[in-house]
N, C-alpha and C positions, 0 to 999 in steps of 0.2 A: 494391812497386808503383810503376811509374815515372810514370805519368801522375797529373796532378792530380785530387783527388775532386770537382771541380766539373765535370770532364768524363766520370768513370767512376764509375757508381753500378751495382755488380753486384748482382743480385737472385737470392735462392735460389729455385728452381723444384722443387717436389716430383718425386721421381724422376730429378733430374739430379745428378750427382756433384759439381759445383762451381757457384757463383754464376756468372751471366752476363749478358750485356748486348749489344745490337746496336751496333756501330760505324758511325756515319754520317759519320765524317771522311774516309774513303776512297771516298766515293761518286763514281762515274765513273772509278774506277781499274779496270784491267783486273784478272783474277784472278790473274795472274802478278805484277803489281805488289803486290798486297795480301799474296801469300805472300812475297815478296821483303822487303817491310816488317816482317812479323812474325816469320818463321823464324829470323833471325839476332839477335834481340833476346834480352838476358838478363832475367831477372824471371818473374813467375808468370802474365802474360797470355798466354793461347794462343788459337788459332783453333778453334773448334767447327765441324766440317763433317761429323759424323756425323749422317745424315738421321733415326736413331733418336731422337736428343737434339732434334734440330730439331722433330720432330713433338709430342714429348713438351713442349717448352716452349711451342709454339704452343697446343696444346689445354690445357695447365695453365693458361695465361693466360686462355684463353676459359672455361674452368671457373671460374675464380676471379671472373668478373664477377658483379654489377656493382661491389661494393666491395672486392673482392680480399682479404677478411679471412682466407681460408684460406691465401694466399700470405703475407700480413703477419705471420702468427702462425706462420710456419714457419722453422726453421733459422737462419740468419745474420740474416735480416730481423727475426725476434723478438728476437734478441740484440741488435741494433743499437737496436731501440725501448726494450727494457728498460734498455739503458746510457744512453738519453737521448741517443744520437748523432744521431738524426734524429726529426722529428716524424712521427705517423702521417699527417698531411696530406701532407707531402713524399713521404713513403714510397709512398703511394697515388698521388701525382702521377707517380712515376717508373714504377711498375709499369704504370699507364694508358698512360703515353707508350711504354713498350716494346711493350705489347699493340697500340697504334695502328700502331706501325711494321711490325710483323709482319703484321697483319691489313688495313692499308689502305695503307701507304706504299711498301712495297718487296719485292723477292723475295730470296731467301736462297741464297748460294752453298752447294753441299754437296760430295759425293765426285767423284773423277775417274774417268771411264769409258774403258776402252781397247777399242777394237774390233779391234784385231790384237796381242793380248798376246803371241802366239807370236814376235812380232818381238823382244819383250823378253825372251823366255826363260821364259815362263809356259805351263805346260800345262794347258788347261781340262779341267774335268769333262766327260765324255761327254755330248753333247746340249747343251751350252752353247757360246756363240759370243762373249760379250763377259767382261771382267773388271771388277771395281769395286775401287778403291783408296782406303783411308782415312788411310794413312800414307804421305807422300812428301814431297820437298823439291824445289826448284827451284835448279839450278846453271847455270854458264855453258855447259854442254853439253846442258842441257835437263832433263828430269824425272829425278830419281833415286829410284828404286823400292825401294831395299834396306830390307827389313823392311816392305814394304808390305802383305804377306799378301793376296794377291787374292781375291775372292769371285767364283766362276763364275756366269754368269747367262745367260738367253736374252732377246735383245732382241726385242721385239715389231716387227713390220712396219708397223704403222700406230697412230695415237692411239686409244686406247681406255682403259676402267678398267683400273687396274693389275692385273698378274696376281699370282697367289698366291705366287709366288716372289719377286718384286720387294716385295710388301707385307711379306712376312715379314722379308727383309733389312733394309728400310729404316724399319719401324715405321709404314708409312702406313695410313690409313683406307681402307675398302673402295671409297669413292666417289671416291678419287683418279683424275683423269685422267692418264695418262702420254702425252707426247709425245716418242716414242724418236727417238735420234740417227739421223741419215741416215747409214748407213755409207759408202755411195759417197763423200759428200762429206767425211766424217770422215777416210777412209782418204787421199783424194787432196790435201786441204788441211791438214788438222790432225795427220798421223801417227798418224791413228787415235784421238787423245786429245781428250776433251771434258769438260765439267763438268756435275754436276747441279744444277739450280736449282729451288728450291721457290717456289710463288706462292699464298698463301693470300687474297689481296686481293679480298674481296667478291664472289666467284664462288659459284655454285651448288655446285661441288666444288673441292676444292684441286687445283693443277696442278703437276705434274713434267715438267720438260723435261730430258732427259739428253743434249742434242747442243749445248750451248753452248760456243763457243770461249773459251779462256783469254785470248786477245789481243784479244777484242772489248771495245768501249767500251759500258758500260750505265749510264744515270744513275741507275737504280733498284735496283741490286743492293748488297744489305746483307750484311755479314759479322758472323756472331755470335762474341763473345769470351768466354772462360771465365777465371776467376781460381782458379788451383790452390794459392794460399797457403793455409797452415793457418787454419781459422775463427777462431781465437783472435786470430792476427796480423791478419786483415781487420777484426775488430771494434777491436781496439787501436788500430789505426792509422788507422782511418776518421775522416775529416774531411769533412762535407758542407757545400758552399756551393752555392746554387742557380745552375745554369749560366745565363750571359747569353743563350745560344742558345735556351734553353726559356722565356725570360721574355717 
């Protein structure tokens, strides 16, 4: 783990394969800048941009309120408490902070949407008109999609409750409002590529926007990080110091 533990506190959420945390250090950076920052780093920290995981994390935190005992007594969190690596008070504070970031403070970057996947050599399933990518890299030549395994979908024409096919692919709740990408704008100015962004902040329903430019500057965009290190290693190397930024 490269970063100091006073800046990184990864929390285990039920249903998620690795502990996670939101990264606020790159607030205000473009999506491409964030990808470039992390994709070439060595170590166990990775970007979590799968909407299924994002929804499980958000609602896992919500379901854990008000005292988060179900989360504190789960997985690595419980092991850290049992090993006296962190106090219950500090563990609860960190979980509450992550909960607040996701539900009140910021929007979450997610997958890459392609409105003209044929241009990149992908054949869509019949009846579909866009592709969704979860694995890709940024290079000097643009987006590298080798091994991206595109998912074919039909893009809605206007904002409305999320359709069944999108809901199934993204693990979204039925009340999610989807603001679809403007294909004319995307194709003309973004080479057909845009990013999904999730917004859970104090709205009647969660919002999904599938038309955000990777090069735009957004002050409230949050990136989720995961720690793929073995649990025993995370616990043995854990050193918790309360971050000055949270005091």
